[in-house]
C-alpha positions in Angstrom: 11.3 -3.3 9.6 10.4 0.0 8.1 6.8 -0.4 9.4 8.2 -1.1 12.9 10.3 2.1 12.7 7.3 4.1 11.6 5.2 2.7 14.5 7.9 3.5 17.0 8.2 7.1 15.7 4.4 7.6 15.8 4.2 6.2 19.3 7.0 8.5 20.5 5.4 11.5 18.9 2.0 10.7 20.5 3.6 10.1 23.9 5.3 13.6 23.8 2.0 15.2 22.7 0.1 13.5 25.5 2.8 14.5 28.0 2.7 18.1 27.0 -1.1 18.2 26.9 -1.4 16.7 30.4 1.3 19.1 31.7 -0.6 22.0 30.1 -3.8 20.9 31.9 -2.0 20.8 35.3 -0.1 24.0 34.8 -1.4 27.2 33.3 2.3 28.2 32.8 4.2 26.1 30.2 7.9 26.3 29.9 9.4 27.8 26.7 11.1 24.4 26.0 7.8 22.6 26.2 6.2 25.2 23.9 9.0 24.9 21.4 8.9 21.1 21.4 5.1 21.1 20.9 5.4 23.6 18.0 8.2 21.6 16.3 6.2 18.3 16.6 3.1 20.1 15.3 5.0 21.5 12.3 6.5 18.1 11.5 3.1 16.5 11.6 1.8 19.1 9.1 4.6 18.4 6.6 4.3 14.6 6.8 1.2 13.9 4.7 2.3 15.8 1.6 5.8 14.3 1.8 4.3 10.8 1.8 3.1 11.6 -1.8 6.7 11.4 -3.0 9.2 14.0 -4.3 7.5 16.4 -6.7 7.0 20.1 -7.3 3.7 19.9 -5.5 5.0 18.1 -2.4 8.1 20.4 -2.2 6.0 23.6 -2.5 3.6 22.5 0.1 6.1 21.0 2.6 8.8 23.8 2.5 6.8 26.4 4.5 6.6 24.0 7.4 10.2 22.8 7.1 11.5 26.4 7.0 9.8 27.0 10.3 11.9 24.3 11.9 15.3 25.8 10.7 14.2 29.5 10.8 16.0 30.5 7.7 15.6 33.3 5.1 14.6 30.7 2.5 14.5 27.0 1.9 14.5 25.1 -1.4 14.2 21.5 -2.6 15.7 20.1 -5.8 15.4 16.8 -7.6 18.4 14.5 -8.5 19.2 16.7 -11.5 19.5 19.8 -9.5 16.2 21.3 -10.8 14.5 23.4 -8.1 11.2 21.8 -7.3 10.0 24.3 -4.7 11.2 27.5 -3.0 9.9 29.1 0.2 10.9 32.6 1.4 12.8 35.4 -0.3 16.1 35.6 -2.1 15.1 33.5 -5.1 17.8 35.4 -7.0 20.1 32.7 -5.5 18.4 29.8 -7.3 21.5 29.4 -9.6 23.7 29.1 -6.5 21.5 26.5 -5.1 21.5 24.5 -8.3 25.2 24.7 -8.5 25.7 23.3 -5.0 22.9 20.7 -5.6 24.7 19.3 -8.6 27.8 18.7 -6.5 25.8 17.2 -3.6 24.0 14.8 -5.9 27.4 13.8 -7.5 29.3 13.4 -4.2 26.6 12.6 -1.7 28.1 15.1 0.8 26.8 18.4 2.2 28.0 21.5 0.4 28.3 25.1 1.9 28.7 28.5 0.3 29.9 31.2 2.7 29.2 35.0 2.5 32.6 35.5 0.9 31.6 33.4 -2.1 28.0 34.7 -2.4 27.7 37.4 -5.0 24.4 39.3 -5.0 23.5 42.7 -6.5 20.0 42.6 -5.0 19.7 45.6 -2.5 18.8 44.4 1.0 19.6 40.7 0.4 20.3 39.2 3.8 21.6 35.8 2.6 25.1 35.2 4.2 25.3 31.5 3.9 23.8 28.6 1.8 23.9 24.9 2.9 22.7 22.1 0.7 22.3 18.5 2.0 21.3 15.3 0.2 17.9 13.6 0.3 18.2 9.9 0.2 16.0 6.9 -0.4 17.2 3.3 -0.2 20.8 4.5 -0.4 20.3 6.6 -3.5 20.5 10.4 -3.7 17.0 11.5 -5.0 17.3 15.2 -4.4 18.6 17.9 -2.1 17.4 20.3 0.6 18.8 23.8 0.7 18.8 26.4 3.5 19.6 30.1 2.8 20.6 31.7 6.1 20.9 35.4 7.2 24.3 34.6 8.9 27.2 32.4 8.2 26.0 28.8 8.2 27.4 27.6 11.6 27.1 24.3 13.4 23.5 24.9 14.7 22.2 25.6 11.2 24.1 22.7 9.7 22.8 20.3 12.3 19.2 21.6 12.0 19.3 21.4 8.2 20.8 17.9 8.3 18.1 16.6 10.7 15.3 18.1 8.7 16.8 16.5 5.5 16.9 13.2 7.4 13.3 13.5 8.3 12.3 14.4 4.7 14.3 11.5 3.4 12.5 9.1 5.8 9.1 10.3 4.6 10.1 10.1 0.9 11.4 6.5 1.5 8.1 5.5 3.0 6.4 7.0 -0.1 8.7 4.8 -2.2 7.7 1.8 -0.2 4.0 2.6 -0.5 4.4 3.0 -4.3 6.4 -0.3 -4.5 3.7 -2.1 -2.5 1.0 -0.7 -4.8 2.9 -1.9 -7.9 3.4 -5.3 -6.4 -0.3 -5.6 -5.6 -1.2 -4.7 -9.1 1.3 -7.2 -10.5 -0.2 -9.9 -8.2 -3.7 -9.1 -9.4 -2.5 -9.4 -13.0 -1.0 -12.8 -12.2 -4.4 -13.9 -10.9 -6.1 -12.7 -14.0 -3.6 -14.6 -16.1 -4.4 -17.7 -14.1 -8.2 -17.2 -14.7 -7.9 -16.9 -18.5 -6.4 -20.3 -19.6 -8.6 -22.9 -17.9 -11.8 -21.2 -16.7 -12.4 -19.1 -19.8 -12.0 -22.1 -22.1 -14.2 -24.3 -20.0 -16.9 -21.6 -19.6 -17.1 -20.9 -23.3 -17.1 -24.6 -24.2 -20.0 -25.1 -21.8 -21.9 -22.1 -23.2 -21.3 -23.4 -26.8 -22.8 -26.7 -25.8 -26.2 -25.0 -25.0 -26.5 -22.9 -28.1 -28.5 -25.5 -30.1 -30.1 -27.4 -27.2 -31.1 -24.5 -25.0 -30.5 -21.1 -26.5 -32.1 -19.2 -23.6 -29.7 -20.9 -21.1 -26.8 -20.2 -23.4 -27.7 -16.5 -23.5 -28.1 -16.3 -19.7 -24.7 -18.0 -19.2 -23.1 -15.6 -21.7 -24.4 -12.7 -19.7 -23.0 -14.2 -16.5 -19.7 -14.8 -18.2 -19.6 -11.1 -19.4 -20.4 -9.8 -15.9 -17.8 -12.1 -14.4 -15.0 -11.1 -16.7 -15.9 -7.4 -16.5 -15.5 -7.6 -12.7 -12.4 -9.8 -12.7 -10.6 -7.7 -15.3 -11.6 -4.3 -14.0 -8.9 -1.6 -13.7 -10.3 0.3 -10.7 -8.8 -0.1 -7.3 -6.8 -2.7 -5.3 -9.6 -3.4 -2.9 -13.3 -4.3 -3.0 -16.1 -5.0 -0.6 -17.0 -8.5 0.6 -20.5 -8.1 -1.0 -19.0 -7.4 -4.4 -16.6 -10.3 -4.1 -19.5 -12.6 -3.1 -21.6 -11.5 -6.1 -18.8 -12.3 -8.4 -18.3 -15.7 -6.8 -22.0 -16.5 -7.4 -21.5 -15.7 -11.1 -18.5 -18.0 -11.1 -20.5 -20.8 -9.4 -23.4 -20.5 -11.8 -21.0 -20.9 -14.8 -19.3 -23.9 -13.2 -22.7 -25.5 -12.2 -23.6 -25.4 -15.9 -20.7 -27.7 -16.4 -20.8 -29.9 -13.3 -24.6 -29.9 -12.8 -25.8 -31.2 -9.4 -22.2 -32.3 -8.6 -21.4 -28.7 -7.4 -23.3 -26.9 -4.7 -22.6 -23.7 -2.7 -23.7 -22.5 0.7 -23.4 -18.9 1.8 -23.6 -18.0 5.5 -22.9 -14.2 5.6 -23.5 -12.0 8.6 -25.1 -8.8 7.5 -22.8 -6.6 9.6 -19.7 -7.6 7.5 -21.1 -7.2 4.0 -19.2 -3.9 3.5 -15.9 -5.1 4.9 -13.1 -4.1 2.6 -10.6 -6.8 1.4 -8.1 -7.2 -1.4 -9.7 -7.4 -4.9 -10.1 -11.1 -6.0 -9.3 -12.4 -2.6 -12.1 -15.0 -2.4 -12.8 -16.1 -5.9 -9.4 -17.9 -6.2 -10.1 -19.8 -3.0 -13.5 -21.0 -4.3 -11.9 -21.8 -7.7 -9.2 -23.8 -5.8 -12.0 -25.7 -4.0 -13.7 -26.6 -7.3 -10.7 -27.5 -9.3 -8.6 -29.4 -6.7 -11.3 -30.5 -4.2 -14.5 -31.3 -5.9 -13.7 -32.0 -9.6 -11.8 -35.2 -8.6 -14.7 -36.5 -6.4 -17.1 -38.7 -8.3 -20.2 -37.3 -6.7 -18.9 -33.8 -6.4 -19.7 -31.9 -3.2 -20.3 -28.5 -1.6 -18.4 -25.3 -1.1 -19.4 -23.4 2.0 -18.5 -19.7 2.5 -19.0 -18.2 5.9 -18.4 -14.6 6.9 -18.8 -13.9 10.6 -18.7 -10.8 12.7 -15.9 -11.1 15.2 -15.6 -7.7 17.0 -13.0 -5.6 15.2 -12.5 -8.3 12.6 -14.5 -10.3 10.0 -13.6 -14.0 9.9 -14.2 -15.6 6.5 -14.1 -19.3 5.9 -14.0 -21.1 2.5 -14.5 -24.8 3.1 -15.2 -27.8 0.8 -15.9 -31.5 1.4 -13.8 -32.6 -1.5 -10.9 -35.0 -1.7 -8.5 -32.9 0.4 -4.7 -33.4 0.2 -1.6 -34.2 2.2 -0.6 -31.0 4.1 3.0 -31.6 3.2 2.2 -31.8 -0.5 0.2 -28.6 -0.2 3.3 -26.8 1.3 5.5 -28.1 -1.6 2.9 -27.0 -4.2 2.7 -23.5 -2.7 6.5 -23.2 -2.7 6.6 -24.1 -6.4 3.4 -22.4 -7.4 5.2 -19.7 -9.4 6.6 -22.5 -11.6 3.9 -25.1 -11.7 0.8 -23.0 -11.5 -0.6 -25.4 -8.8 -2.6 -23.5 -6.1 -1.0 -20.2 -7.3 -4.2 -18.5 -6.2 -3.7 -19.4 -2.5 -0.1 -18.1 -2.4 -1.1 -15.0 -4.2 -4.0 -14.2 -1.9 -1.9 -15.0 1.2 0.8 -12.5 0.0 -1.7 -9.8 -0.6 -3.5 -10.2 2.7 -0.2 -10.0 4.5 0.9 -7.0 2.5 -2.4 -5.2 3.2 -3.0 -6.0 6.8 0.2 -7.5 8.2 1.8 -10.9 8.7 -0.9 -11.9 11.3 -3.5 -11.8 8.6 -2.3 -14.6 6.2 -4.3 -17.6 5.2 -4.8 -20.5 7.6 -5.3 -23.8 5.6 -6.5 -27.0 7.2 -6.6 -30.1 5.0 -5.9 -33.8 4.8 -6.4 -36.7 2.4 -10.2 -37.4 2.2 -11.0 -34.6 4.6 -11.6 -31.7 2.3 -10.0 -28.3 2.8 -10.8 -25.4 5.0 -9.3 -21.9 4.4 -9.7 -19.2 7.0 -8.8 -15.5 6.6 -9.3 -12.6 9.0 -10.0 -9.1 7.7 -9.9 -6.0 9.9 -13.1 -4.0 9.7 -11.1 -0.8 9.5 -7.5 -0.2 8.4 -6.2 3.4 7.7 -5.6 4.0 4.0 -7.5 0.9 2.8 -10.9 1.5 1.2 -12.8 0.1 -1.8 
């Protein structure tokens, strides 16, 4: 819902900009209203990026000069939920204590607070502050700070409305920052869940296989140990939520070499990768769980084993990736039940995890598509946009 609201706002802003630009091209003379509208939109756009970083001394200090232009006040300040001044733009900083006092009340009550010229005491010569208005900044229904405007005249209705609207805009940006942070934390938690899934079964099997070669084929054991070290170094790395398709495929090849040492000729892999999509960015550990699912649930139960095929095709603005096995397959209804209970049983937890992270990164239209049936193997398809703002390896 928040994403739809943001899209609607952006589309609206772009439409106004286009309208004004086209009008400016047709007419050399632009109305004062059009100029004012263009200036306000431009100022809002300049304040947005830093506010999306969240509420801090840095974001407040960098955003306040733009916000003050919108209200045209003597000074503007921003505080946190404790009333501490995070940033101040303009003169009259001798009134910081007045702002903090009002901010404490605003945070406690959730209502706008005013201080008129009759209540303002200032011994500073030439001070032009005649009114102070402090309004709450909210995120998800909680007061997270305040915005204060210090005016050269009594804070009348126009100033109150303007300050309130600016505070509403700031609140929306800070709430989006909270959503971004929550999504990042969720993605990190889901990656940790995948790593926890890797450790119990695969690590034990890989080390057991390596141990079996120590006496009979020490050179092979050493090679496999290096493969295992590289695999775990990549899988448990701490850098970034995203990776490239090429890096993910390299890690899959390590995984397959370790599994082939256990399964022998019962396990085969085929890669069909278009060169144009090797640098496509996708969620970290998005493919390895799908291949592991194919080996564990598709091929390990088949007497003669089988083949896992990975295809990555160039499809215009997208990359289409298919992970397919010719294993035992399963009843689609059973798969749905397993995915619903995966957080309890651990069955196919990798599929649900990857599906959630793909949707979180690219939208609900980019979830996994799974085709399977008993005796028919399993085919998993995922689409990855070649470019998405804010997503990079």
